[in-house]
C-alpha positions as a Markdown table, in Angstrom:
| # | Residue | x | y | z |
|---|---|---|---|---|
| 1 | Met | 153.4 | 81.3 | 124.5 |
| 2 | Asp | 154.9 | 85.0 | 122.5 |
| 3 | Tyr | 153.7 | 84.1 | 119.2 |
| 4 | Lys | 154.6 | 87.7 | 117.9 |
| 5 | Lys | 158.0 | 86.9 | 119.3 |
| 6 | Ile | 158.6 | 84.0 | 117.2 |
| 7 | Ile | 156.9 | 84.9 | 114.3 |
| 8 | Tyr | 159.2 | 87.9 | 113.8 |
| 9 | Lys | 162.4 | 86.3 | 114.4 |
| 10 | Ser | 161.6 | 83.2 | 111.9 |
| 11 | Phe | 160.5 | 85.8 | 109.3 |
| 12 | Arg | 163.7 | 87.6 | 110.0 |
| 13 | Val | 165.9 | 84.7 | 109.7 |
| 14 | Thr | 164.3 | 83.8 | 106.5 |
| 15 | Glu | 163.8 | 86.5 | 104.8 |
| 16 | Gln | 167.4 | 87.0 | 104.2 |
| 17 | Leu | 167.9 | 83.8 | 102.7 |
| 18 | Lys | 168.8 | 84.8 | 99.4 |
| 19 | Asp | 167.7 | 81.2 | 97.2 |
| 20 | Arg | 164.3 | 81.6 | 96.8 |
| 21 | Gly | 163.2 | 79.0 | 94.8 |
| 22 | Gln | 161.6 | 79.0 | 90.8 |
| 23 | Leu | 158.4 | 80.3 | 90.2 |
| 24 | Ala | 155.9 | 78.4 | 88.3 |
| 25 | Thr | 156.6 | 78.9 | 84.5 |
| 26 | Tyr | 154.3 | 76.0 | 83.8 |
| 27 | Ile | 150.8 | 78.4 | 84.4 |
| 28 | Pro | 151.8 | 81.3 | 82.3 |
| 29 | Glu | 149.9 | 83.1 | 85.2 |
| 30 | Leu | 151.7 | 82.1 | 88.2 |
| 31 | Ala | 155.3 | 83.3 | 86.1 |
| 32 | Arg | 154.1 | 86.8 | 85.7 |
| 33 | Val | 154.2 | 87.0 | 89.9 |
| 34 | Asp | 156.8 | 89.2 | 91.8 |
| 35 | Pro | 159.4 | 86.6 | 93.0 |
| 36 | Ser | 160.4 | 88.6 | 96.1 |
| 37 | Met | 156.8 | 88.7 | 97.9 |
| 38 | Phe | 156.8 | 87.2 | 101.4 |
| 39 | Gly | 153.7 | 87.5 | 103.7 |
| 40 | Val | 152.9 | 85.3 | 107.2 |
| 41 | His | 149.6 | 85.9 | 109.2 |
| 42 | Met | 148.9 | 83.6 | 112.2 |
| 43 | Ile | 145.6 | 83.8 | 113.8 |
| 44 | Thr | 145.4 | 81.9 | 117.4 |
| 45 | Met | 142.2 | 79.9 | 119.2 |
| 46 | Asp | 142.0 | 83.1 | 121.0 |
| 47 | Gly | 141.3 | 85.1 | 118.1 |
| 48 | Lys | 144.7 | 87.3 | 117.8 |
| 49 | His | 146.5 | 88.2 | 114.5 |
| 50 | Tyr | 150.0 | 88.5 | 114.2 |
| 51 | Gly | 150.9 | 89.4 | 110.2 |
| 52 | Leu | 154.2 | 90.3 | 108.4 |
| 53 | Gly | 155.5 | 91.3 | 104.7 |
| 54 | Asp | 153.3 | 90.8 | 102.1 |
| 55 | His | 150.8 | 89.0 | 103.8 |
| 56 | Gln | 147.6 | 91.5 | 102.6 |
| 57 | Gln | 148.8 | 90.7 | 99.1 |
| 58 | Lys | 146.5 | 88.2 | 97.4 |
| 59 | Phe | 148.0 | 85.2 | 95.7 |
| 60 | Ser | 147.0 | 82.0 | 93.7 |
| 61 | Ile | 145.8 | 79.0 | 96.1 |
| 62 | Gln | 145.7 | 76.5 | 94.2 |
| 63 | Ser | 145.9 | 73.0 | 95.2 |
| 64 | Ile | 145.7 | 74.0 | 98.8 |
| 65 | Ala | 141.9 | 74.8 | 97.9 |
| 66 | Lys | 141.9 | 70.6 | 97.9 |
| 67 | Val | 141.5 | 70.7 | 101.3 |
| 68 | Leu | 138.6 | 72.6 | 101.4 |
| 69 | Ser | 136.5 | 70.8 | 98.0 |
| 70 | Leu | 137.8 | 67.6 | 99.8 |
| 71 | Thr | 136.1 | 69.0 | 103.4 |
| 72 | Leu | 132.7 | 69.7 | 101.3 |
| 73 | Ala | 132.9 | 66.1 | 100.3 |
| 74 | Tyr | 133.8 | 64.7 | 103.3 |
| 75 | His | 130.9 | 66.9 | 104.9 |
| 76 | Leu | 128.2 | 65.6 | 102.1 |
| 77 | Leu | 129.5 | 61.9 | 101.8 |
| 78 | Gly | 130.6 | 60.6 | 105.2 |
| 79 | Glu | 133.1 | 57.8 | 105.2 |
| 80 | Lys | 131.5 | 56.5 | 101.7 |
| 81 | Ile | 133.7 | 59.0 | 100.5 |
| 82 | Trp | 136.9 | 56.5 | 101.0 |
| 83 | Lys | 135.4 | 53.8 | 98.3 |
| 84 | Arg | 136.8 | 56.1 | 95.2 |
| 85 | Leu | 139.8 | 57.4 | 97.1 |
| 86 | Gly | 142.7 | 56.2 | 98.9 |
| 87 | Val | 144.2 | 57.6 | 101.6 |
| 88 | Glu | 148.3 | 56.6 | 101.2 |
| 89 | Pro | 151.3 | 59.1 | 100.5 |
| 90 | Ser | 151.7 | 58.8 | 96.7 |
| 91 | Gly | 155.3 | 59.3 | 97.0 |
| 92 | Thr | 155.3 | 60.5 | 93.2 |
| 93 | Lys | 154.6 | 64.0 | 91.7 |
| 94 | Phe | 150.8 | 65.9 | 91.8 |
| 95 | Asp | 150.3 | 65.4 | 88.5 |
| 96 | Ser | 151.9 | 61.6 | 88.1 |
| 97 | Leu | 149.6 | 59.1 | 86.4 |
| 98 | Ile | 151.7 | 55.9 | 87.4 |
| 99 | Leu | 149.7 | 54.2 | 90.2 |
| 100 | Leu | 146.8 | 55.0 | 88.7 |
| 101 | Glu | 147.1 | 52.0 | 86.2 |
| 102 | Thr | 148.2 | 50.0 | 89.7 |
| 103 | Phe | 145.3 | 50.9 | 91.6 |
| 104 | Glu | 143.2 | 50.8 | 88.3 |
| 105 | Gly | 141.5 | 54.9 | 88.9 |
| 106 | Ile | 141.6 | 55.3 | 92.4 |
| 107 | Pro | 143.8 | 57.8 | 93.6 |
| 108 | Arg | 146.3 | 57.7 | 96.2 |
| 109 | Asn | 145.0 | 60.5 | 98.2 |
| 110 | Pro | 142.7 | 63.1 | 97.4 |
| 111 | Phe | 145.2 | 66.2 | 97.5 |
| 112 | Val | 147.4 | 65.0 | 94.4 |
| 113 | Asn | 145.4 | 66.1 | 91.1 |
| 114 | Ser | 144.1 | 62.8 | 90.4 |
| 115 | Gly | 142.4 | 62.4 | 93.8 |
| 116 | Ala | 141.0 | 66.5 | 93.8 |
| 117 | Leu | 139.7 | 65.4 | 90.4 |
| 118 | Val | 137.3 | 62.4 | 91.9 |
| 119 | Ile | 136.2 | 65.1 | 94.7 |
| 120 | Cys | 135.2 | 67.7 | 91.5 |
| 121 | Asp | 133.2 | 64.7 | 90.3 |
| 122 | Ile | 132.1 | 63.5 | 93.5 |
| 123 | Leu | 130.7 | 67.8 | 94.3 |
| 124 | Ile | 129.5 | 67.7 | 90.8 |
| 125 | Ser | 127.0 | 65.0 | 91.7 |
| 126 | Glu | 125.9 | 65.4 | 94.8 |
| 127 | Leu | 124.9 | 69.2 | 94.2 |
| 128 | Asp | 122.7 | 71.0 | 91.9 |
| 129 | Asp | 125.3 | 73.5 | 91.2 |
| 130 | Ala | 128.9 | 72.7 | 92.5 |
| 131 | Pro | 131.0 | 75.9 | 91.0 |
| 132 | Ala | 128.6 | 78.0 | 92.5 |
| 133 | Glu | 127.9 | 75.9 | 96.0 |
| 134 | Phe | 131.5 | 75.5 | 96.6 |
| 135 | Leu | 132.4 | 78.9 | 96.5 |
| 136 | Asn | 129.6 | 79.8 | 98.7 |
| 137 | Phe | 131.1 | 77.7 | 101.2 |
| 138 | Val | 134.3 | 79.1 | 101.1 |
| 139 | Arg | 132.8 | 82.2 | 101.1 |
| 140 | Glu | 131.3 | 81.0 | 104.5 |
| 141 | Leu | 134.7 | 79.8 | 105.9 |
| 142 | Ser | 136.0 | 83.4 | 104.9 |
| 143 | Gly | 133.8 | 86.2 | 105.9 |
| 144 | Leu | 134.2 | 86.6 | 102.0 |
| 145 | Ser | 131.1 | 87.6 | 100.9 |
| 146 | Thr | 132.5 | 88.5 | 97.4 |
| 147 | Leu | 135.1 | 86.1 | 96.6 |
| 148 | Ser | 135.3 | 85.0 | 93.0 |
| 149 | Tyr | 136.9 | 82.5 | 90.8 |
| 150 | Ser | 139.5 | 84.1 | 88.6 |
| 151 | Asp | 138.4 | 83.4 | 85.2 |
| 152 | His | 142.4 | 84.5 | 83.9 |
| 153 | Ile | 144.1 | 81.7 | 86.2 |
| 154 | Ala | 141.5 | 79.3 | 85.3 |
| 155 | Asp | 141.7 | 79.8 | 81.8 |
| 156 | Ser | 145.9 | 79.9 | 81.9 |
| 157 | Glu | 146.1 | 76.6 | 83.6 |
| 158 | Lys | 143.2 | 75.3 | 81.4 |
| 159 | Ala | 145.1 | 76.3 | 78.1 |
| 160 | Thr | 148.3 | 74.1 | 79.6 |
| 161 | Gly | 146.7 | 71.1 | 82.0 |
| 162 | Tyr | 146.9 | 68.8 | 79.2 |
| 163 | Arg | 148.2 | 66.1 | 82.0 |
| 164 | Asn | 145.1 | 66.9 | 84.1 |
| 165 | Ile | 142.9 | 66.3 | 81.3 |
| 166 | Ala | 144.7 | 63.3 | 80.4 |
| 167 | Met | 144.6 | 62.2 | 84.0 |
| 168 | Cys | 140.7 | 63.2 | 83.9 |
| 169 | Asn | 140.3 | 60.8 | 81.0 |
| 170 | Phe | 142.2 | 57.8 | 82.8 |
| 171 | Ile | 140.1 | 57.6 | 85.5 |
| 172 | Lys | 137.1 | 57.8 | 83.7 |
| 173 | Ser | 138.1 | 55.1 | 82.0 |
| 174 | Phe | 138.2 | 52.9 | 84.7 |
| 175 | Gly | 134.8 | 54.2 | 85.8 |
| 176 | Asn | 136.0 | 56.1 | 89.3 |
| 177 | Ile | 134.8 | 59.4 | 87.6 |
| 178 | Asp | 130.8 | 59.5 | 86.4 |
| 179 | Asn | 130.7 | 63.1 | 85.1 |
| 180 | Glu | 131.8 | 64.4 | 82.0 |
| 181 | Pro | 135.9 | 64.7 | 82.2 |
| 182 | Glu | 135.4 | 68.6 | 80.6 |
| 183 | Glu | 132.7 | 69.6 | 83.0 |
| 184 | Val | 134.9 | 67.6 | 86.0 |
| 185 | Leu | 138.4 | 69.8 | 84.3 |
| 186 | Asp | 136.4 | 72.8 | 84.2 |
| 187 | Phe | 135.6 | 73.1 | 88.0 |
| 188 | Tyr | 138.9 | 71.7 | 89.2 |
| 189 | Phe | 140.6 | 74.8 | 87.3 |
| 190 | Asp | 137.9 | 77.2 | 89.0 |
| 191 | Leu | 138.5 | 76.2 | 92.3 |
| 192 | Cys | 142.4 | 76.5 | 91.9 |
| 193 | Ser | 142.1 | 79.9 | 91.0 |
| 194 | Leu | 140.6 | 80.9 | 94.1 |
| 195 | Glu | 143.1 | 84.4 | 94.8 |
| 196 | Leu | 142.9 | 85.2 | 98.5 |
| 197 | Asn | 145.7 | 86.6 | 100.9 |
| 198 | Cys | 147.7 | 85.2 | 104.0 |
| 199 | Glu | 144.9 | 86.4 | 107.1 |
| 200 | Gln | 141.8 | 85.2 | 104.8 |
| 201 | Val | 143.7 | 81.7 | 104.1 |
| 202 | Ala | 144.3 | 81.8 | 108.3 |
| 203 | Lys | 140.8 | 82.4 | 108.8 |
| 204 | Thr | 139.3 | 80.1 | 106.3 |
| 205 | Phe | 141.7 | 77.1 | 107.6 |
| 206 | Gly | 140.7 | 78.1 | 111.4 |
| 207 | Tyr | 138.2 | 75.0 | 111.4 |
| 208 | Leu | 140.8 | 72.5 | 111.2 |
| 209 | Ala | 142.8 | 74.1 | 114.1 |
| 210 | Asn | 139.3 | 74.4 | 116.3 |
| 211 | Gly | 138.0 | 70.6 | 116.1 |
| 212 | Gly | 136.0 | 71.3 | 113.1 |
| 213 | Cys | 134.4 | 74.6 | 114.4 |
| 214 | Lys | 135.1 | 78.5 | 113.0 |
| 215 | Ile | 137.6 | 80.1 | 115.4 |
| 216 | Asn | 135.2 | 83.4 | 114.9 |
| 217 | Asp | 131.7 | 82.3 | 115.6 |
| 218 | Gly | 132.2 | 78.2 | 117.0 |
| 219 | Lys | 130.0 | 77.2 | 114.1 |
| 220 | Arg | 130.7 | 73.6 | 113.4 |
| 221 | Val | 131.7 | 73.1 | 109.4 |
| 222 | Ile | 132.8 | 69.3 | 109.5 |
| 223 | Thr | 132.3 | 66.8 | 112.9 |
| 224 | Lys | 135.5 | 66.5 | 115.3 |
| 225 | Ser | 136.5 | 62.9 | 113.8 |
| 226 | Gln | 136.0 | 64.6 | 110.3 |
| 227 | Ala | 138.7 | 67.2 | 111.3 |
| 228 | Lys | 141.0 | 64.5 | 113.0 |
| 229 | Arg | 141.0 | 62.8 | 109.9 |
| 230 | Leu | 141.5 | 66.0 | 107.6 |
| 231 | Asn | 144.8 | 66.9 | 109.5 |
| 232 | Ala | 146.3 | 63.7 | 109.4 |
| 233 | Leu | 145.9 | 63.3 | 105.6 |
| 234 | Met | 147.6 | 67.1 | 105.8 |
| 235 | Leu | 150.0 | 65.6 | 107.9 |
| 236 | Thr | 151.0 | 62.9 | 105.3 |
| 237 | Cys | 150.0 | 63.7 | 102.0 |
| 238 | Gly | 149.7 | 67.4 | 102.1 |
| 239 | Phe | 153.0 | 68.4 | 100.3 |
| 240 | Tyr | 153.3 | 65.4 | 97.5 |
| 241 | Asp | 156.2 | 63.2 | 97.1 |
| 242 | Glu | 158.1 | 65.9 | 99.9 |
| 243 | Ser | 154.8 | 65.2 | 102.9 |
| 244 | Gly | 157.1 | 62.9 | 104.7 |
| 245 | Glu | 160.6 | 65.8 | 105.1 |
| 246 | Phe | 157.7 | 68.5 | 106.1 |
| 247 | Ala | 156.8 | 66.4 | 108.9 |
| 248 | Phe | 160.1 | 65.6 | 109.5 |
| 249 | Lys | 161.3 | 69.1 | 110.4 |
| 250 | Val | 158.1 | 71.3 | 110.6 |
| 251 | Gly | 155.9 | 68.4 | 112.9 |
| 252 | Leu | 152.2 | 70.3 | 111.7 |
| 253 | Pro | 149.4 | 69.3 | 109.2 |
| 254 | Gly | 149.6 | 71.2 | 106.1 |
| 255 | Lys | 148.8 | 72.1 | 102.3 |
| 256 | Ser | 151.1 | 73.5 | 99.7 |
| 257 | Gly | 150.3 | 75.1 | 96.7 |
| 258 | Val | 151.9 | 75.7 | 93.9 |
| 259 | Gly | 151.6 | 79.5 | 93.7 |
| 260 | Gly | 154.0 | 79.6 | 96.7 |
| 261 | Gly | 151.3 | 79.4 | 99.5 |
| 262 | Ile | 151.4 | 77.1 | 102.3 |
| 263 | Val | 148.8 | 76.4 | 105.3 |
| 264 | Ala | 149.7 | 74.8 | 108.2 |
| 265 | Val | 147.4 | 74.8 | 111.6 |
| 266 | Tyr | 148.3 | 73.5 | 114.8 |
| 267 | Pro | 145.1 | 71.8 | 116.4 |
| 268 | Asn | 143.8 | 73.8 | 119.9 |
| 269 | Asn | 146.6 | 76.8 | 118.4 |
| 270 | Tyr | 146.4 | 78.5 | 115.7 |
| 271 | Ser | 145.7 | 78.4 | 112.2 |
| 272 | Ile | 148.7 | 80.0 | 109.7 |
| 273 | Ala | 149.8 | 80.7 | 105.9 |
| 274 | Val | 152.8 | 81.8 | 104.8 |
| 275 | Trp | 153.1 | 82.7 | 100.8 |
| 276 | Ser | 156.4 | 83.5 | 99.3 |
| 277 | Pro | 155.9 | 82.0 | 95.2 |
| 278 | Gly | 159.3 | 80.7 | 94.6 |
| 279 | Leu | 159.0 | 76.9 | 94.7 |
| 280 | Asn | 161.9 | 74.1 | 95.4 |
| 281 | Lys | 162.5 | 70.9 | 93.2 |
| 282 | Lys | 159.2 | 69.3 | 94.9 |
| 283 | Gly | 157.1 | 72.3 | 93.8 |
| 284 | Asn | 156.7 | 73.4 | 97.5 |
| 285 | Ser | 157.5 | 77.3 | 98.8 |
| 286 | Tyr | 160.9 | 77.5 | 99.4 |
| 287 | Ile | 160.4 | 80.1 | 101.6 |
| 288 | Gly | 157.3 | 79.4 | 102.9 |
| 289 | Met | 158.6 | 75.5 | 104.1 |
| 290 | Lys | 162.4 | 77.2 | 105.6 |
| 291 | Phe | 159.9 | 79.7 | 107.6 |
| 292 | Leu | 157.2 | 77.0 | 109.3 |
| 293 | Glu | 160.4 | 75.2 | 110.1 |
| 294 | Glu | 162.1 | 77.8 | 111.7 |
| 295 | Leu | 159.0 | 78.9 | 113.6 |
| 296 | Thr | 158.3 | 75.0 | 115.1 |
| 297 | Thr | 161.8 | 74.8 | 115.9 |
| 298 | His | 162.2 | 78.2 | 117.7 |
| 299 | Ser | 158.7 | 77.7 | 119.7 |
| 300 | Glu | 159.6 | 73.7 | 120.3 |
| 301 | Leu | 155.9 | 73.1 | 119.8 |
| 302 | Ser | 154.4 | 70.7 | 117.0 |
| 303 | Ile | 152.0 | 68.0 | 117.1 |
| 304 | Phe | 154.5 | 65.1 | 118.1 |
């Protein structure tokens, strides 16, 4: 498969689109990003790299980090984790509180904000220093020994994160948050503040394309069964209430963030990251979604 040719063609078609969506202005730091930015980077199972556009420009990965925190929690707790979380698509916005009332504080899945808050609570309970140990975990996956949280992005989110604050306290009222909400929220805002470029994101997520093992050195991160389940969750829940649309048009496990990033994996083939900060009405990268649709259409390769 000539991935270089396919990526180039898909990139050129997509970059000509006039509509690029809208920046996430409700987070002040994200509202300052150049909306014209567009980058793509793919890493294949045999270690080949293909990058185009602004693929070396760092961006705030936001909710993409939820997959990484879930990975660490799943590694620590195993199947017990699903006693506190569902695995169903929400069909609602990522910051909705509606279904928490219906399901008595059990988030529908780990990728809506409520689910990510529960994951943060689990990590705080299981680890001596959750923020530091999670950061080290991502450093190991990414190969970035100096990776740090972005204080200005975390502070920007905290200053406007009223719904997340309400959500965390609401879950606490049902007994599904064990630690103090303020500590859980601080950790949540930190993990969403991580900044990586497309190449670094693609490398970090290589383990989900490789049966739970890192692509570069084969080191196991999670079991093959756990990798399969995380990929299934990304396919069904990785794009909030647009997850069905993504599965229908793209056909790959993936996860988006309101910073405009998307990571997707084709198991046993590649890991790919796309970044364009303008979002569609569902909160996913407008150009990123279009590019990945073009990519799988031209290659005629998806998990289906």
